[in-house]
N, C-alpha and C positions, 0 to 999 in steps of 0.2 A: 638378669635382661630384665628393661624395662620396656614398654611400648611408645617409645621416644624416636624421633629422627633431628637430623640437624635443624636446627629453627623451628621445630615444632614444639608446643606447649601439648606434655603430656597429660594435659587436665587434672581436674582438684579430686575425681573418685577413684579408687583404685578397686575394681572390683574385685581382685584377687583376695584383698584383706577381708572382703565380706563372706561369713558363713552362715546365711539365715537359717533358722529353724521356728517354723510357725506352727503353733498349737492349733486344734481343731478349730476353735473358735475363729480365731485371726485367718486361717485356711479358707472358712466357708463366709468369711467377708468378704474375699477378692471373687466372690461367684457375682459378678455386677456388669456390666456391659463395658468394654473398652473405652478408653476416652477418644478413640474414633470414630464410637459412636454415641457419647455423650448427650448431643443434641439433635438424633435422630426422633422421630414421632412418626405415628401413621399417616399424619396430614404433610408430613415432608418426602414420603414415598413417590416418586414417579414412574408410574405403571407406564409401560412402554403399550400406546393404544393398538399396534398391531399383533400384540400377543396380550388376548384378554385375561388368560391364565393368571399374569402378576395382577391385575386388578381382582380377580377373583379369590387369588392367597390372601389379599389384604383382608377382604370380606369375610372370608373363612375364619382367619384369627379373630378379628373383631368379635363374631359370633361366637368363638369359644371361648371368648374370656365372659361370656355372659353367667352368672351366679345358675346353678343346678338347684332345682327343688330338695330339701333333704330327704332322707329314706325312712320311711318307719317299717320297724321290725317288730315281731311278737303280737298278740292277739289283745283286742279293745277289751278292758280298760287297761291293759298292762302293757301296750304299745310304748316303745320310746324311739327318738328321732337320734339316727347316727348318720355321720358322713357318706354322701355317694362313694362310690368307687371312683377311682380318677379316670380322666378320657385320654388317650394319645391323639396327636395329630402329627403328621410326616410331611414336609415340603422336600418335593425332589427336584431337581435342578442343576443345570447347569453352572458354572462361574459366572461369575458378575452379572446375575438377573435380579439380583436384591434381595437374598433370603436373610444374609445376617441383617441387614435393616430393616428386615420385617421382624426377625427377632427380638433384637433393642426394641424395637416399637412395641412390640407385646411386652416386653416387662417393663417399661414407662406406663403404660397404659394399665399394664394390671395394677401398679402400685397406685396411679393416680385414681382409680376406680375404688379401691380398698386400701388404704395407707397402713392398716395392720396385717395386709398379708404378705406373706412370706413366699419370695420368689428368687429365684436362684438363677444366671447364665451364665454358660462354660462352654467351652470345646469340648467334642468327646474326648479328645486326647488329655484334655485337663482335669476329665471326669474320673479319666482311667488311673489318672497320677494320684490323683485325691483318693482313690479306693486304695493303692497300693501305699500311699503314705498312710491312711488310717484304718485298714484293713476293712474287708468286705462287710461283717456285723457291725461295727461301727459306724462304717459310712451308712448302712442301710437306718440305723438309728438316729444318725445326723440326719438324713434327705427326707425320711419320712414326716419330720416336721414340717416341711414346705406345703406350701397350697399349687406352686407351679415352679416346674423343672423346665428350662429353656436348653436344648441342648442344640449347639451349630456343628456341622460338619461331622456327622455322624458316620462312623467307616468302621467296619470290622475287616482288623489287616491280618488278624489271627486266631486258633482256636482260644487264646487265653483271653482276649477283650471282649470273644465271643461271650464265653459261659461267664463271664463277669457283667455284660449287659443283660445276658437274659434273666440273672439271677438278682440283679438289681432292679428291673423293670418287675419281674413277679412279686418283687417284695413292697413295693411303691405304691403302682398302679391300682391293685386291690385296695390298698390301705389308704385311698382316695387324692393321691398326688395325682396331678394332672401333668402331662409331660406332652411340649412341641420338639419337634428334632426337624433341622434340615439336613441335608444329604445330595452329594453329585452322585448318587446311586440309588436307583429304585428299591426299595424295600425287600422285595423278592431275590434281587440282586446282590443284596448283601454276602461281600467275601468271594465273589467270582474273581478267578484271576488272581488273588492273593494266596489262597490257601486251598487247600482239597475240602470243599463244603460238603462233600457227600455224608462224611460222617458227622456232622455238626447240621446236616437240615432240619432235625427236628428242631435245636434251639433257632436256628433262623428264622423258622416258621412259627416257633414261638414270641419271635421277636417282632415278626412283622405284622403279626396278629395281635398286638398291643396297639395299632397303631391304624388310622383312618388314613390313609395315602391322597396326595394332591400334587399333580404335576405343576411346576412353574416351568413356562419354557422361554426363549429369548435368547440373544446373543449377548455377550460379555460385554455391558456397558462401558468396560475399562479399555477394550481394545482399540489401540491408536493407529494400527494397520503400520508400524513401524518395527527398524530393529530393537530387541530387547536393549536397555542401558546395561553399560557394561562397569566396572570399577573406577573409581577417579584415577586421575593421574596425579601426579607429584606435587603438580602447580595446581590444580583442581582442590586436592585435598588441602594444600595450603591455604587457599583462599576459603574453602568451609571452615576450617580449623579458627580463621582466623573472626567469624563470624559468631563464634559460640561462647558462652560464657562459661568462663574455665572453672569456677566453683561447681558446678553441675555437670561438667562434661567429663566424658572417661572414655581413654584410647588403649586396648589392650590390641597383642598380636593375636592373630588366630591361633597360633601354637598353645600361647597362655589361656587363651578364651577357652578352647579343647580341656587342657591340663585341669582347670578349676572346675570346669561343669561336672568333670566325673566326679566331684565330692560335692557338690551340689545336688540334691535331689532335683529332679523336672518340677514337683510339685512349686517350688522356691524362686524359682526363675522371676516370678514377677518380683518379690521380694528382694531378691540380687540387685533389681535395677529400679529398686526403691530411691526416689530423689534424683535420679540420673535424668536430664534433657536431652542430652544429645550422646550418642555412643558411635565411636568408631573404632572396628576391626578392621588391623590392618594387616598384609602378607595373606589374603588368602590363598589358599594354594590347593590342589585336586585332593580329595581325602578317597583314602585306599583302607578307610575301616567305616563301616555302616554303622555301627554305635558311633562312632562322632560325627558321620554325617546327621544321623535320626536328632542327637543333642542340638547340632546347630540348627536344625531346621526347628525345633521347639522354642529355641534362644531367638530367632528371627522372628516366630510369630509372636513371642511378647514384646520384642522391640517395637513389631507393626501395631500391635492390639493395644499398646500403649501410647500410641502418638509420638515416638520417639524421633527425633530428630537425628539420622543414623548417617554414617558414610563408610564405605569399604575402599580397600585400594586391595591390588593383586592379580590373581588368575582370571581370567575370562570367565562368566558365569557360565559359559555351555562346557567348559571342561571341569569345574566343581565338583560335582557329583558323577561319579562313574556310570558310564551308560547302562549297565545292569540295573543299578539302583532305579535309574529314571523309568526304567521298564519294567521292573519287580513289582514284588506286594505294595510298597509304599511309592507307587510311582505318583500318585494323586498329592501326597505331601511335597514331594520333591517339585511337581511343579507349581503347586501353591506357593512354595518357599521362592523358588527363581520367580514368579510373578512379582510376588514381595519384595524380593530385591532389587527387582529393576525400579518399582515403583518408588522405594526409597532413593536408590541412586538419581533417579528423575527428580525428584525434591529437594535431592543436595543440590544438585546441580543447578537448581533454579532459585536456591538460596532460601 
């Protein structure tokens, strides 16, 4: 079955024919700001004057980039200069206060100040998938060579990624790697409401202890005060298709997409979409399996991050994810996904 409809062009790129496999070097090359933030800089950040913590966060990040003096060890005249231990800064704030903008700005400022520095930016989920793809010892070896790691949407969903995050940070920061993280959760409250944190309190405290925490307050600047967008009607979808260049368009049904994502590692989702400028997922329907739901969430994250034109048809967004999912351990992932789907659909309607 193909993802086509009467009178609709199925597009020139069939995602189902792609089975990307990136080696370690190419995976590391993907750790850069997304297309949506390619032009962001500290100078373009517009802090809300009613919330001074936003400007304070910008200043803290600029200061964080100031070079640290080298450390001397040993007894004169046998002293040697060694790289100082890394530092950690953690920005805690709600949705839409500009944390990702600030993180991308930090990436570009670090590269501009020192073109030879090694800087990587990724979401926390991408980091977990990277560790899964490379395995922990190889991930530590690869990331230890960086000067600065920028981790967006830091979140502890389960004991597994709690252990991985703690192991990674304990290996990297003492080795001189600086880390900046953003999150919607205060560092001391990581994991709360997602799993029983009592048995992992030592690890959570160790993670929080790696960072200096700074709160970023303010309302979601994207909030429109209107009802969320809903999937396109048949007529709207036809109009959207007519505006897309066929050679870089991919159209796929929700069921076909779900089936294909089971055989593509999540670390390869960006590679799966390489060369695609517009993607349409048709026939969205309520998802009864949480693994399918989480795969779709990560796919939507990649579509959004890459700045692709996107269209969706099918079920109302408020029925897409089971209510138990939306109020469970991964509630923030689903909330972010629904917000991004609504934003993408608004863009699709606006042309």
